Each structure stands twice: as C-alpha cells, then as structure tokens.
C-alpha positions in Angstrom: 26.0 8.1 -11.6 22.9 6.1 -10.6 20.5 7.6 -8.1 18.2 5.5 -6.0 14.7 6.9 -5.4 13.4 6.0 -2.0 10.3 6.6 0.1 10.2 5.9 3.8 13.5 4.0 3.5 12.3 1.7 0.7 13.5 1.6 -2.9 10.6 2.8 -5.1 11.0 -0.2 -7.4 10.4 -2.5 -4.4 7.3 -0.5 -3.5 6.0 -0.9 -7.0 6.3 -4.7 -6.7 4.5 -4.6 -3.4 1.8 -2.2 -4.6 1.1 -4.3 -7.7 0.6 -7.3 -5.5 -2.1 -5.6 -3.3 -3.9 -3.2 -5.6 -6.9 -4.2 -7.8 -5.4 -5.6 -11.0 -8.1 -4.0 -13.1 -8.3 -0.6 -11.3 -5.3 0.4 -9.3 -7.1 3.6 -8.1 -9.8 1.5 -6.4 -10.0 1.0 -2.6 -7.6 -1.5 -1.1 -8.2 -4.2 1.5 -5.5 -6.7 2.0 -4.3 -9.2 4.6 -0.6 -9.5 5.2 1.7 -11.1 7.8 3.3 -8.9 10.4 6.7 -8.7 8.6 5.0 -7.1 5.5 2.9 -4.5 7.2 5.4 -1.6 7.1 6.4 -2.0 3.5 2.8 -2.5 2.4 1.8 0.7 4.2 4.7 2.5 2.5 3.7 1.2 -0.9 0.1 2.2 -0.5 1.0 5.6 0.8 3.4 6.2 -2.1 1.0 5.2 -4.8 -2.3 6.5 -3.4 -1.3 9.4 -1.2 -3.6 8.0 1.5 -2.9 6.8 5.1 -4.0 3.2 5.3 -5.7 1.8 8.5 -4.3 -1.3 10.0 -6.2 -3.9 12.1 -5.5 -7.4 13.3 -7.6 -10.4 12.5 -6.8 -12.4 15.7 -8.6 -15.5 14.5 -6.1 -15.8 11.5 -3.3 -13.6 13.0 -3.2 -11.5 9.8 -3.0 -7.8 9.6 -5.7 -6.2 7.6 -4.7 -3.0 5.7 -7.5 -0.8 4.3 -7.1 2.3 2.1 -9.7 4.3 0.4 -7.5 4.1 -2.7 -6.1 6.8 -5.0 -9.4 7.8 -6.6 -11.1 8.5 -3.2 -8.0 9.9 -1.5 -6.7 13.5 -1.4 -4.8 13.2 -4.8 -7.6 11.4 -6.6 -9.7 12.2 -9.6 -12.1 14.6 -7.9 
C-alpha cells in the first residue's frame, strides 16, 4: 500500500520541488525572498512553511504585479539552529 504524505493539501514531493526552486541553493536554511505570480502564492507559502517552520509574509509589487514572499528562513525561525 502506498501512502501519500501531504501538507496543507499538497503532496510533499511537490512542495520539495517548489521549495528547491525558491530557497538559497547554497544554504537552504537562509532567509527567503522570492517573487511569484498569483497562482503560485499558496503552494510557495505551503512549501516554505513545511521546510522552514516559519510563516512567510506576502506583499504585492504593484509595478510588476508580482507577489513578494519573505521568510526569515529555517535558521532564524522557531525550529532553527539556535
């Protein structure tokens, strides 16, 4: 029997792909600041929450119509290397 691991309604393997695309390639625990189109906001937030245990902040760059997602990153978050 195959079990699917999910978080916030997304398959964890999909969240891994999204997280890998937005985190620092050399230091995944570093702060994250990324711009995404509206259709990717929810899944990007879920990926960041899953892998960093933080609650990202979202703002809108109205000049470019891109959502900016900021997270303090795993290291600085509640589960980090304190």
